[in-house]
The first five atom37 places (N, CA, C, CB, O) and aatype in JSON, in Angstrom:
{
  "aatype": [20, 20, 20, 20, 20, 20, 20, 20, 20, 20, 20, 20, 20, 20, 20, 20, 20, 20, 20, 20, 20, 20, 20, 20, 20, 20, 20, 20, 20, 20, 20, 20, 20, 20, 20, 20, 20, 20, 20, 20, 20, 20, 20, 20, 20, 20, 20, 20, 20, 20, 20, 20, 20, 20, 20, 20, 20, 20, 20, 20, 20, 20, 20, 20, 20, 20, 20, 20, 20, 20, 20, 20, 20, 20, 20, 20, 20, 20, 20, 20, 20, 20, 20, 20, 20, 20, 20, 20, 20, 20, 20, 20, 20, 20, 20, 20, 20, 20, 20, 20, 20, 20, 20],
  "atom_mask": [
    [1, 1, 1, 1, 1],
    [1, 1, 1, 1, 1],
    [1, 1, 1, 1, 1],
    [1, 1, 1, 1, 1],
    [1, 1, 1, 1, 1],
    [1, 1, 1, 1, 1],
    [1, 1, 1, 1, 1],
    [1, 1, 1, 1, 1],
    [1, 1, 1, 1, 1],
    [1, 1, 1, 1, 1],
    [1, 1, 1, 1, 1],
    [1, 1, 1, 1, 1],
    [1, 1, 1, 1, 1],
    [1, 1, 1, 1, 1],
    [1, 1, 1, 1, 1],
    [1, 1, 1, 1, 1],
    [1, 1, 1, 1, 1],
    [1, 1, 1, 1, 1],
    [1, 1, 1, 1, 1],
    [1, 1, 1, 1, 1],
    [1, 1, 1, 1, 1],
    [1, 1, 1, 1, 1],
    [1, 1, 1, 1, 1],
    [1, 1, 1, 1, 1],
    [1, 1, 1, 1, 1],
    [1, 1, 1, 1, 1],
    [1, 1, 1, 1, 1],
    [1, 1, 1, 1, 1],
    [1, 1, 1, 1, 1],
    [1, 1, 1, 1, 1],
    [1, 1, 1, 1, 1],
    [1, 1, 1, 1, 1],
    [1, 1, 1, 1, 1],
    [1, 1, 1, 1, 1],
    [1, 1, 1, 1, 1],
    [1, 1, 1, 1, 1],
    [1, 1, 1, 1, 1],
    [1, 1, 1, 1, 1],
    [1, 1, 1, 1, 1],
    [1, 1, 1, 1, 1],
    [1, 1, 1, 1, 1],
    [1, 1, 1, 1, 1],
    [1, 1, 1, 1, 1],
    [1, 1, 1, 1, 1],
    [1, 1, 1, 1, 1],
    [1, 1, 1, 1, 1],
    [1, 1, 1, 1, 1],
    [1, 1, 1, 1, 1],
    [1, 1, 1, 1, 1],
    [1, 1, 1, 1, 1],
    [1, 1, 1, 1, 1],
    [1, 1, 1, 1, 1],
    [1, 1, 1, 1, 1],
    [1, 1, 1, 1, 1],
    [1, 1, 1, 1, 1],
    [1, 1, 1, 1, 1],
    [1, 1, 1, 1, 1],
    [1, 1, 1, 1, 1],
    [1, 1, 1, 1, 1],
    [1, 1, 1, 1, 1],
    [1, 1, 1, 1, 1],
    [1, 1, 1, 1, 1],
    [1, 1, 1, 1, 1],
    [1, 1, 1, 1, 1],
    [1, 1, 1, 1, 1],
    [1, 1, 1, 1, 1],
    [1, 1, 1, 1, 1],
    [1, 1, 1, 1, 1],
    [1, 1, 1, 1, 1],
    [1, 1, 1, 1, 1],
    [1, 1, 1, 1, 1],
    [1, 1, 1, 1, 1],
    [1, 1, 1, 1, 1],
    [1, 1, 1, 1, 1],
    [1, 1, 1, 1, 1],
    [1, 1, 1, 1, 1],
    [1, 1, 1, 1, 1],
    [1, 1, 1, 1, 1],
    [1, 1, 1, 1, 1],
    [1, 1, 1, 1, 1],
    [1, 1, 1, 1, 1],
    [1, 1, 1, 1, 1],
    [1, 1, 1, 1, 1],
    [1, 1, 1, 1, 1],
    [1, 1, 1, 1, 1],
    [1, 1, 1, 1, 1],
    [1, 1, 1, 1, 1],
    [1, 1, 1, 1, 1],
    [1, 1, 1, 1, 1],
    [1, 1, 1, 1, 1],
    [1, 1, 1, 1, 1],
    [1, 1, 1, 1, 1],
    [1, 1, 1, 1, 1],
    [1, 1, 1, 1, 1],
    [1, 1, 1, 1, 1],
    [1, 1, 1, 1, 1],
    [1, 1, 1, 1, 1],
    [1, 1, 1, 1, 1],
    [1, 1, 1, 1, 1],
    [1, 1, 1, 1, 1],
    [1, 1, 1, 1, 1],
    [1, 1, 1, 1, 1],
    [1, 1, 1, 1, 1]
  ],
  "atom_positions": [
    [[0.85, -1.2, -0.06], [0.12, 0.39, -0.13], [0.98, 0.93, -0.44], [-0.51, 1.18, 1.02], [1.27, 1.14, -1.62]],
    [[1.8, 1.37, 0.76], [2.51, 2.85, 0.91], [3.69, 2.97, -0.04], [3.11, 3.12, 2.49], [4.28, 4.06, -0.04]],
    [[4.27, 1.65, -1.15], [4.37, 1.97, -2.44], [4.03, 2.45, -3.25], [4.41, 1.58, -2.82], [4.54, 3.32, -3.96]],
    [[2.47, 1.64, -3.31], [1.61, 2.17, -4.23], [0.92, 3.68, -4.39], [0.74, 1.36, -4.11], [0.77, 4.33, -5.42]],
    [[0.53, 4.01, -2.97], [-0.31, 4.82, -2.63], [0.7, 5.85, -2.08], [-1.4, 4.26, -1.76], [0.02, 6.59, -1.37]],
    [[1.39, 6.08, -2.06], [2.31, 7.05, -1.06], [2.36, 7.13, 0.5], [1.96, 8.36, -1.35], [2.28, 6.11, 1.19]],
    [[2.46, 8.07, 0.89], [2.55, 8.42, 2.14], [1.9, 9.57, 2.72], [3.66, 8.51, 2.33], [2.45, 10.64, 2.46]],
    [[1.02, 9.62, 3.34], [0.62, 10.94, 4.03], [1.07, 11.13, 5.59], [-0.96, 11.04, 3.97], [1.22, 10.32, 6.5]],
    [[1.21, 12.29, 5.52], [1.64, 12.3, 6.51], [0.78, 13.23, 7.46], [2.87, 12.53, 6.32], [0.02, 14.16, 7.2]],
    [[1.21, 12.62, 8.72], [0.4, 12.55, 10.32], [0.66, 14.09, 10.65], [1.25, 11.27, 11.78], [1.59, 14.85, 10.4]],
    [[-0.46, 14.22, 11.25], [-0.87, 15.94, 11.7], [0.66, 15.84, 12.52], [-2.79, 16.39, 13.03], [0.94, 14.65, 12.7]],
    [[1.65, 16.72, 13.03], [2.57, 17.44, 14.05], [3.38, 16.62, 13.15], [2.55, 17.32, 15.89], [4.53, 16.91, 13.48]],
    [[3.44, 15.8, 12.23], [5.19, 15.58, 11.56], [6.35, 16.17, 11.33], [5.3, 15.35, 10.55], [7.51, 15.74, 11.33]],
    [[5.71, 17.62, 11.05], [6.52, 18.64, 11.02], [7.67, 18.91, 12.34], [5.57, 19.71, 10.84], [8.79, 19.39, 12.43]],
    [[6.88, 18.42, 13.07], [7.14, 18.77, 14.48], [8.22, 17.68, 14.71], [5.76, 18.7, 15.55], [9.25, 18.07, 15.24]],
    [[8.1, 16.17, 14.34], [9.03, 15.33, 14.67], [10.14, 15.18, 13.31], [8.26, 13.99, 15.13], [11.23, 14.63, 13.4]],
    [[9.8, 15.57, 12.55], [10.83, 15.74, 11.54], [12.26, 17.63, 12.34], [9.45, 16.14, 9.57], [13.37, 18.02, 11.98]],
    [[11.34, 18.08, 13.34], [12.62, 19.23, 13.71], [13.25, 18.35, 14.49], [12.3, 20.8, 14.58], [14.39, 17.96, 14.26]],
    [[12.33, 17.88, 15.74], [13.4, 17.64, 16.89], [14.13, 15.97, 16.11], [12.38, 17.43, 18.91], [15.16, 15.5, 16.61]],
    [[13.57, 15.42, 15.15], [15.14, 14.68, 14.14], [16.15, 15.34, 14.43], [15.23, 14.75, 12.38], [17.06, 15.25, 15.25]],
    [[15.64, 16.53, 13.01], [17.02, 17.61, 12.35], [17.68, 18.06, 13.94], [16.26, 19.5, 11.17], [18.9, 18.27, 13.94]],
    [[17.04, 18.19, 15.07], [17.63, 18.75, 16.09], [18.93, 17.67, 16.96], [16.33, 19.18, 16.99], [19.54, 18.02, 17.97]],
    [[19.07, 16.59, 16.36], [19.54, 15.59, 17.07], [20.77, 15.42, 16.31], [18.64, 14.4, 17.21], [20.8, 15.08, 15.13]],
    [[22.18, 15.77, 17.32], [23.36, 16.24, 16.44], [23.94, 14.9, 15.52], [24.65, 16.89, 17.51], [24.05, 13.73, 15.87]],
    [[24.17, 15.33, 14.63], [24.88, 14.64, 13.56], [25.59, 13.18, 13.6], [25.83, 15.5, 13.24], [25.72, 12.15, 12.95]],
    [[25.94, 13.78, 14.73], [27.45, 12.57, 15.06], [26.73, 11.3, 15.99], [29.11, 13.53, 16.38], [27.28, 10.22, 16.21]],
    [[25.24, 11.75, 16.53], [24.44, 10.96, 17.15], [24.17, 9.78, 16.48], [23.4, 11.56, 17.44], [24.46, 8.59, 16.61]],
    [[23.61, 10.39, 15.82], [22.7, 9.8, 14.73], [22.85, 8.08, 14.82], [23.23, 10.44, 13.1], [22.0, 7.23, 15.08]],
    [[24.61, 7.92, 14.44], [24.78, 6.13, 14.48], [24.41, 5.63, 15.62], [26.26, 5.51, 14.32], [24.39, 4.4, 15.58]],
    [[23.97, 6.28, 17.06], [23.55, 5.62, 18.24], [22.42, 5.41, 18.17], [23.75, 6.14, 19.32], [22.01, 4.49, 18.88]],
    [[21.28, 6.24, 17.21], [19.81, 6.69, 17.84], [18.91, 5.67, 17.87], [19.07, 7.82, 17.06], [17.94, 5.76, 18.63]],
    [[19.13, 4.2, 16.83], [18.58, 2.59, 17.59], [18.63, 2.62, 18.93], [19.51, 1.21, 17.26], [17.84, 2.74, 19.87]],
    [[20.03, 2.46, 18.72], [20.25, 2.22, 20.83], [19.54, 3.1, 21.34], [21.9, 2.55, 21.74], [18.85, 2.71, 22.29]],
    [[19.46, 4.13, 21.06], [18.94, 5.29, 21.96], [17.37, 5.27, 22.32], [19.24, 6.68, 21.21], [16.91, 5.6, 23.41]],
    [[16.47, 4.72, 20.97], [15.26, 4.76, 20.8], [14.96, 3.35, 22.26], [14.84, 4.48, 18.9], [14.1, 3.41, 23.14]],
    [[15.97, 2.26, 22.05], [15.63, 1.15, 22.2], [15.75, 1.37, 23.93], [16.52, 0.05, 21.33], [15.15, 0.54, 24.62]],
    [[16.54, 2.51, 24.66], [16.24, 2.68, 26.02], [15.35, 3.37, 26.24], [17.07, 3.07, 26.7], [15.1, 3.82, 27.36]],
    [[14.67, 3.62, 25.16], [12.97, 4.64, 25.91], [11.9, 3.32, 26.28], [11.79, 6.04, 24.2], [11.09, 3.42, 27.2]],
    [[12.04, 2.04, 25.41], [10.88, 1.88, 25.7], [10.71, 0.95, 27.06], [10.29, 1.41, 24.52], [11.68, 0.37, 27.54]],
    [[9.44, 0.86, 27.62], [9.25, 0.55, 28.72], [8.87, 1.58, 29.84], [10.21, -0.06, 28.91], [8.04, 1.52, 30.75]],
    [[9.91, 2.71, 29.39], [9.97, 4.14, 30.28], [8.85, 4.8, 30.29], [10.94, 5.19, 29.81], [8.29, 5.17, 29.25]],
    [[8.49, 4.96, 31.25], [7.15, 5.84, 31.83], [7.25, 7.33, 31.13], [7.19, 6.05, 33.75], [8.22, 7.91, 30.64]],
    [[5.77, 7.75, 31.3], [6.01, 8.94, 30.22], [6.9, 10.38, 30.84], [4.33, 9.49, 29.68], [7.47, 11.4, 30.46]],
    [[6.57, 9.63, 32.02], [7.17, 11.05, 33.08], [8.81, 10.66, 33.26], [6.24, 11.12, 35.07], [9.73, 11.45, 33.46]],
    [[8.86, 9.78, 33.17], [10.51, 9.43, 33.02], [10.97, 9.97, 31.99], [10.94, 7.99, 32.87], [11.96, 10.67, 32.18]],
    [[10.51, 9.86, 30.71], [10.74, 10.54, 29.59], [11.18, 11.99, 29.5], [9.72, 10.43, 28.99], [12.18, 12.52, 29.03]],
    [[9.8, 12.56, 30.3], [9.77, 13.77, 30.13], [10.97, 14.41, 31.46], [8.09, 14.2, 30.19], [11.38, 15.58, 31.49]],
    [[11.26, 13.59, 32.23], [12.84, 14.0, 33.0], [14.35, 13.69, 32.5], [12.91, 13.26, 34.36], [15.4, 13.81, 33.13]],
    [[14.07, 13.11, 30.76], [14.94, 12.8, 30.85], [16.56, 13.36, 30.83], [14.58, 12.22, 30.34], [17.5, 12.57, 30.85]],
    [[16.75, 14.78, 30.78], [17.73, 16.05, 31.14], [18.07, 15.33, 31.96], [17.33, 17.57, 31.56], [19.12, 14.73, 31.72]],
    [[17.28, 14.99, 33.47], [18.1, 14.43, 34.69], [18.13, 13.23, 34.51], [17.64, 14.65, 36.03], [17.62, 12.79, 35.55]],
    [[18.45, 12.18, 33.72], [18.87, 11.31, 33.73], [20.06, 10.81, 32.32], [17.74, 10.73, 34.02], [19.92, 11.04, 31.12]],
    [[21.13, 10.1, 33.02], [21.77, 10.04, 32.4], [22.15, 9.06, 30.99], [22.22, 10.16, 33.17], [22.95, 9.14, 30.07]],
    [[20.95, 8.0, 31.46], [20.77, 6.93, 30.98], [19.75, 6.64, 29.51], [20.37, 6.34, 32.12], [19.54, 5.64, 28.82]],
    [[19.11, 8.53, 29.45], [18.64, 8.39, 28.66], [19.31, 9.63, 27.34], [17.33, 8.32, 29.21], [20.29, 10.29, 27.71]],
    [[18.81, 9.86, 25.99], [19.14, 11.01, 25.57], [18.08, 11.76, 25.39], [19.82, 10.96, 24.57], [17.17, 11.33, 24.68]],
    [[17.99, 12.91, 25.95], [17.12, 14.42, 25.49], [16.23, 14.1, 24.39], [18.17, 15.78, 24.87], [15.03, 13.88, 24.49]],
    [[17.06, 14.08, 23.14], [16.48, 15.01, 22.13], [15.73, 13.31, 21.33], [17.99, 16.3, 21.0], [14.87, 13.14, 20.47]],
    [[16.45, 12.47, 22.02], [15.61, 10.54, 21.5], [14.31, 10.81, 22.25], [16.61, 8.54, 22.41], [13.21, 10.69, 21.71]],
    [[14.51, 11.25, 23.76], [13.38, 10.9, 24.68], [12.2, 12.02, 23.66], [13.77, 11.39, 26.74], [11.25, 11.6, 23.02]],
    [[12.4, 12.73, 23.71], [11.75, 14.36, 22.59], [10.64, 13.47, 21.42], [13.69, 15.48, 21.18], [9.42, 13.31, 21.54]],
    [[11.36, 13.09, 20.55], [10.89, 12.37, 19.42], [9.94, 11.29, 19.82], [12.02, 11.82, 18.67], [8.78, 11.19, 19.42]],
    [[10.72, 10.22, 20.93], [9.39, 9.49, 21.8], [7.95, 9.97, 22.04], [9.76, 9.37, 23.15], [6.88, 9.47, 21.68]],
    [[8.28, 11.24, 22.85], [7.12, 11.3, 23.12], [6.06, 12.27, 22.39], [7.2, 11.46, 24.28], [4.86, 12.43, 22.64]],
    [[6.93, 12.88, 21.38], [5.73, 13.41, 20.16], [5.09, 12.4, 18.9], [6.48, 14.69, 19.26], [4.27, 12.54, 17.99]],
    [[6.1, 11.18, 19.47], [5.44, 10.5, 18.34], [4.07, 9.98, 19.44], [6.59, 9.08, 17.43], [2.87, 9.91, 19.17]],
    [[4.52, 9.78, 20.25], [3.46, 9.44, 21.91], [1.83, 9.89, 21.48], [4.08, 10.84, 23.7], [0.82, 9.27, 21.14]],
    [[2.22, 11.47, 21.69], [1.26, 12.18, 21.33], [0.29, 12.24, 19.96], [1.8, 13.1, 21.49], [-0.94, 12.28, 19.99]],
    [[0.98, 12.24, 18.96], [1.0, 12.38, 17.99], [-0.45, 11.01, 17.52], [2.6, 12.38, 17.59], [-1.55, 11.19, 17.01]],
    [[0.13, 9.92, 17.91], [-0.42, 8.68, 18.21], [-2.04, 9.1, 18.94], [0.74, 7.8, 19.29], [-3.08, 8.65, 18.46]],
    [[-2.03, 9.8, 19.85], [-2.81, 9.95, 20.98], [-4.1, 10.75, 20.57], [-2.0, 10.62, 22.1], [-5.18, 10.74, 21.16]],
    [[-3.69, 11.59, 19.24], [-4.58, 12.86, 18.76], [-5.57, 12.48, 17.57], [-3.57, 14.12, 18.2], [-6.6, 13.07, 17.26]],
    [[-4.81, 10.98, 16.81], [-4.85, 10.08, 16.11], [-6.12, 8.63, 16.49], [-3.4, 9.84, 16.14], [-7.05, 8.12, 15.87]],
    [[-5.68, 8.48, 17.42], [-6.66, 7.68, 17.56], [-7.7, 7.83, 18.75], [-6.08, 6.56, 17.57], [-7.48, 8.4, 19.82]],
    [[-9.13, 7.06, 18.27], [-9.87, 7.37, 18.88], [-9.8, 7.38, 20.47], [-10.61, 6.82, 18.37], [-8.93, 6.68, 20.98]],
    [[-10.77, 8.24, 21.43], [-10.41, 8.25, 22.99], [-10.52, 7.57, 23.3], [-10.76, 8.79, 23.86], [-9.6, 7.7, 24.1]],
    [[-10.91, 6.58, 23.53], [-10.96, 5.18, 24.43], [-9.77, 4.43, 23.88], [-12.47, 4.17, 24.25], [-9.65, 3.36, 24.47]],
    [[-8.52, 4.68, 22.65], [-7.78, 3.71, 23.1], [-6.43, 4.78, 24.16], [-7.21, 2.67, 21.56], [-6.46, 5.93, 24.61]],
    [[-5.65, 3.96, 24.19], [-4.62, 3.64, 25.0], [-3.29, 3.78, 24.71], [-4.74, 2.58, 25.27], [-2.8, 2.72, 24.35]],
    [[-2.5, 4.72, 24.73], [-1.05, 4.74, 24.13], [0.06, 4.37, 25.47], [-0.71, 6.48, 23.38], [0.25, 5.16, 26.4]],
    [[0.58, 3.34, 25.37], [1.28, 2.87, 26.77], [2.64, 2.85, 26.53], [0.86, 1.4, 27.33], [3.34, 2.51, 27.49]],
    [[3.2, 3.12, 25.49], [4.68, 3.38, 25.14], [5.23, 2.62, 23.84], [5.58, 2.95, 26.38], [4.71, 1.62, 23.36]],
    [[6.13, 3.11, 23.46], [6.53, 2.04, 22.31], [7.09, 1.09, 22.87], [7.44, 2.46, 21.22], [7.45, 1.18, 24.04]],
    [[7.4, -0.68, 21.71], [6.99, -1.44, 22.1], [8.45, -1.94, 21.41], [5.55, -1.77, 21.93], [8.84, -3.09, 21.61]],
    [[9.19, -1.05, 20.62], [10.61, -1.03, 20.11], [11.04, -0.07, 19.52], [10.92, -1.9, 19.36], [10.35, 0.84, 19.07]],
    [[12.61, -0.2, 19.41], [13.1, 0.91, 18.83], [14.12, 1.07, 17.6], [13.56, 1.44, 19.79], [15.1, 0.33, 17.5]],
    [[13.92, 1.74, 16.98], [14.66, 1.63, 15.77], [14.74, 2.79, 14.59], [14.14, 0.5, 15.21], [13.84, 3.34, 13.97]],
    [[16.37, 2.97, 14.52], [15.65, 4.19, 13.59], [17.05, 3.57, 12.55], [15.58, 6.42, 14.36], [18.15, 3.03, 12.66]],
    [[15.95, 4.15, 11.39], [16.09, 3.41, 9.98], [17.56, 4.61, 9.08], [14.01, 3.48, 8.94], [18.46, 4.3, 8.29]],
    [[17.27, 5.67, 9.56], [17.92, 6.58, 8.72], [17.23, 7.69, 8.38], [18.31, 6.01, 7.63], [16.05, 7.51, 8.07]],
    [[17.61, 8.72, 8.36], [16.76, 10.43, 8.16], [16.12, 10.11, 6.92], [17.89, 12.12, 7.91], [14.93, 10.32, 7.16]],
    [[16.2, 9.81, 6.02], [15.6, 9.55, 4.64], [15.65, 7.88, 4.63], [16.57, 10.36, 3.28], [16.46, 7.02, 5.0]],
    [[13.7, 7.92, 3.67], [13.38, 6.67, 3.22], [13.12, 5.34, 4.49], [14.61, 6.37, 2.21], [12.71, 4.2, 4.3]],
    [[13.45, 5.86, 5.54], [13.25, 4.72, 6.42], [11.96, 4.55, 6.53], [13.82, 4.8, 7.69], [11.67, 3.52, 7.13]],
    [[10.85, 5.38, 6.08], [9.5, 5.07, 6.1], [9.14, 4.27, 5.25], [8.77, 5.99, 6.01], [8.12, 3.61, 5.42]],
    [[9.94, 4.16, 4.09], [9.78, 2.8, 2.85], [9.46, 1.5, 3.65], [11.46, 2.43, 1.85], [8.55, 0.7, 3.45]],
    [[10.31, 1.49, 4.49], [10.45, 0.05, 4.84], [9.85, -0.54, 6.17], [11.85, -0.21, 4.86], [10.12, -1.54, 6.83]],
    [[8.86, 0.58, 6.33], [7.73, 0.44, 7.41], [6.89, -1.4, 7.09], [6.35, 2.08, 7.05], [6.96, -2.37, 7.85]],
    [[6.28, -1.32, 5.91], [5.7, -2.39, 5.35], [6.22, -4.39, 5.99], [6.14, -1.97, 3.7], [5.69, -5.45, 6.33]],
    [[7.83, -3.64, 5.75], [8.3, -5.04, 4.81], [9.09, -5.4, 6.54], [9.75, -4.74, 2.78], [9.05, -6.58, 6.86]],
    [[9.61, -4.65, 7.34], [10.08, -5.31, 9.04], [9.02, -5.14, 9.6], [11.31, -4.56, 10.06], [8.76, -6.23, 10.12]],
    [[8.02, -4.27, 9.87], [7.0, -4.3, 10.91], [5.32, -5.58, 11.07], [6.54, -2.69, 10.67], [4.43, -5.71, 11.92]],
    [[5.75, -6.46, 9.33], [4.42, -7.5, 10.0], [4.95, -8.21, 10.49], [3.39, -8.29, 9.23], [4.37, -9.12, 11.08]]
  ]
}
């Protein structure tokens, strides 16, 4: 579906792009591991990432914004618990892998 019809940006996607662009280029090679550290972490702890040495604050901000985007898009009775897994597939073209490795 994605390759045939294209990708429609969700509301607030530009906020996610800005947050990703704020990550230092030399830190991008560790982004996948940093996303993984955010899995299973409570929202309050992600909000306090700047106070924790084990979490990257910029990556935690991306996770929080992603959760906020889901909460905006899903029905009000849905509950967003947090990320199940963390992966960073590069700044460009990563979305085209979505259906290939997330099924």
